Every structure is written in structure tokens, then in C-alpha cells.
N, C-alpha and C positions, 0 to 999 in steps of 0.2 A: 517140550518143544515150543519154540516161539514161532508165531505166524505174523508175517508182515503184510499188511494190506495197503496196496497202492490206491490212494484216493483218486477218484475220477474228477476231472474238472467240472465245475458247475456249468449249466447251460449258458450263463452269462460269460464265464471265462472262455468256454469253447467258442462262443460267438465272437468274442474279442480277438481270439487267436485266428479265426478264419478271416476276419476283417483285416487284421494286420498282414496276414500272408497275401491276401488279395491286393492290399495297398502296396506292399513291397514289390509284388509281381507286376504292377501296373505303373503307378506314379513313381515308385521307387526306382524302377528301371529307367524311366524317362529322366528323372532327376539325376541319376548317375551319368547318363549319356550327355545331358546338357550342362553338367556341373562346370566344366572348364569354360564353356561359353558364357554362362551366367556370371562368372567371376572375371571375365575378360577385361571389361572396362576398368574395374578396380585394379587388376594386376598391372595394366598398362599405365594407370595413373599413380602408381607408387606402392601398391601392395606387394609386388614382387620384390622391390627393394627392401621393404619391411621384413619380408621373409628372409632375405639374404642377411640382413643385420641380425635377426634373431638366431640364425643358424651359425653365425660366424664363430661362436664360442664352443661349438661342438667339437669334441675330441675323442680319440680312441674308439672303443666299441660303442656304437650308437644305436639306439632303438627309437624309431618314430612310431608313435601310437596313433592309429587312425589315419594312415597315410593317404587315404582317399584315392584319387587318380594319379598321385605322384607329382604334384606341382612343386614340391620341395626338392625333388630327387637330384636335380643337376645343380643345386645351390649349396650343397654341403662342401665345407672346406677340405683341403688335403689332409688336415689333421685327423679326420675321421678315417680310421683304419678298417673298420668292418661295419656295415650298415644293414640293419634288420628292420623291415617294414611290416607292421601289422595293419590289417583292415578287416573288419567283421562282415561287411556287406558284399556278397559274392559279385554283383555287377560292378562295383567299384574295384574289387580285387582283380577282376579280369582286366580292366583297363590299366590298373597299376602294373600287373605283370607284363602287359604289352609294352608299356612305357619303359620299364626297367630293362626289358630285353633289347630295346633299341638304343641304349646308352652305354657308355664305356665303363662306368662305375659298377663294380660287382656288388650285388646286394641280394638279399633273400626276402621273399614275401611269405607271410604267415597269416592265415585267416583266423583271427582270434579277437574276442571282445576286450576292451580296456579293463573290464572288471575281473578278467581271468586270463592273465598273461601266462603263456605256457613256457616260462623260463625259470631257471633256478634263482635263488636269492643271490644278490650281489653280482649280477651278470653283466652290467653295463656301466660304462663311464659317464654316458650322457643319455638322457631320454628327451625326446622332443614331442610337443603337442602344438599344432597350429590349427585353429578353427575346428577343434574336435570336442572339447569338453562340453560344449553347448548341446551336443546330441547324445552324450553318454547317459544311459538310464540311471546309473548310480555313480555319480562323479566322485563321491567321497570314497567309495570302494576302489574306483580307478586310481585315485591318488595314493591310496594305501598300497596298491599293487605297484605303482611306479616307484614308491619309496622302497618297496621290498626288493625290486630287481636292480635298483641302483647300488653300486658299490659304495662303501664308506667314502665320503668326500665327493661322490658323484653329483651330477647337477641335472636338474630339469630346466629346459629352456621352453618357454611358452609364449604363444601369441594367440589371444582369444578375444572374440567379441563378447561384451559383457553387459551387465545391467548398467544403465546410465546413472551418473551421479546427479544429473539435473532432474529434479523431481517431476517436472511436467512430462519429459520424455519417458521416465521410468513408469509413470502411470499409464502412458500409452503402450509401453511394452507389456504391462500387465493386462490391459484391456484386449490387446490383439494377440496375446500369447497363443490362444487356441487356433485361430486361423493360420497364424504363422507356423505353428507346430506341424500342421498338415502340409502347408505349402513347402516348408523347409525340410521335409522328411525327418521329423523328430527334433528339430532345432528349438531349443528353449531360449528365446530372445531376451528374456529377463533374468537369466541366471547370474547370480552374484559369485563369480568365479574367484575373486580375490578373497572373499570370506571363506570359501571352500578351501583355498590354499592355506589360509592362516589357521584353519581348524584341522589341517592334515598333519601327518608326521613330518612334513617338509617345512623348512624354515625359509621364508621368502627373503631373498637377498635384494631383489630389485623389482619394482613394479612401476612401469611407466605408462601413463594413460595417453591415448591419442585417438585418432579416428581412421576408419577404413575409407579411403578415398572412393567417391562415387558409389557408395553402398547405400542401400535403403536406410532411412533414419533409424528404424528399429534395431538394426544390427551394425550401426556405424560406430558406437563407442568401442574402443579397443584397449586391451591391456597386454603389455609385453614385459618380459623380464625373465628372472631366473630364481631357482630355489634349490636348496640342498637338504639332505636328510638331517633332521635336528637331533643332536645328542646321540645316545646309543640306539642302535637299530633293533627292532623287534621283528622277528620273522613271522610270517603268517601261513607258511606251509603251502605256497602256491604250487601249481603244476610243474613238473619237471619233465 
């Protein structure tokens, strides 16, 4: 007979878990409630147009990963026939459901992390991420999951703030990463998303650099573009 012993978390791990839960229950809730307002100036200054341009190529059954409060929801083109929105943080997901309920487009909201998408292989024609990969705990795994759920020939459309190309700003992103991570509810301001995309099962088709208007300098550098599954697909046995 085999006996399986579940290891208990160490005191340090338990303390970190308690702190994270307290952080999510306090600042996390404030951050979720204030999110749209914090982005308001940038949205009005051109970020909303950048969202619309990014989403213009979405077609067929579409998955948006980390949909947040739903700022993209009314910008999807008519070519999208079915829209599924995932969001792992419950306070954000509640706002997302409220926004979806008030709009004409039919869509479904699923609470799930980017690293464990609860969909079969080859489920979607398009996957969308906008200002999401900076907060994902394991972005490499998230990109593997995105590649898994995309059908052959399917496309990832992305718009992300990224590590600066300019060395001086990149150094400041590194120096202030810790405080920004706390302020931004898990945001990694110095994440090299292009390198992550290039190392993923996806093949980058287009990567256009720009800036988020009226954003803080640490999160101003922007990368937009598209990627497809490269070569033959290898399934990873995701949740069904």
C-alpha cells in the first residue's frame, strides 16, 4: 500500500500566503475599483484607439485572456462570432460581468488564470491579450496555454506595456520594479514580453513599438502586434 503525504507549507510560505490574501482583499479591491479611472486619461488620449486597432483583426470564436473590467468589450469587430472573456481576480470579474450584462454583444465570463485555461485544444480562432502579460505569474506557461487553445492557423493579438529599449529607462524600471509591483497589483514594469513571445510556441508576425499616451514613464513603452502557432502543434493536456 502506498501512502501519500501532503507537505505542509513552511512558516514563511504560510506568511506570504496570508499577506497576499490581505493585500488582495484591501489594495487589490481598491485597484480593481479604480482601474478604469486610473487609465482614463490614457484612454482618452489615444489608448482606446490603439485597443480598437489591435482588435480589428479578431475573427471567429475569440478568447480574451485577462479581460479585467472589460475595456475592450465594445471594440470587437463584427467578424467575432463568439466571445469568451477570462479574468482570474474576482473583484475584476464582478465588474466585467456587470459591464457585459449592459451591452448588446453576447459573451461569457470565466474566472480562470492565464496559466490554466479551462478550454480544449484548438478551441479558438483568435486570442487577445491587452495589458495583461505584465501581471501573469508565469507568462511562459500562459503563452503555451494560448498556443494550445488556438486552432491551427489561429492568431494571438497583443498590446502590452514592456521593458524599455532605452537603457536609462530600463534601468529605472529595474530599480523601481518592487514598489511598482505593489502599487500596480502584481505588475512587472520591466518584463521583456517580446523575448517571451519569441521563446514561446508562437511565431511573431508583427511587433510594433510605441508609447501609451499619458502613462507613467515606467509603463509607457508599448508593444503591439500578432503571432501565430509556429509549425506543428504540441498539445499540453489542458483542462477540458
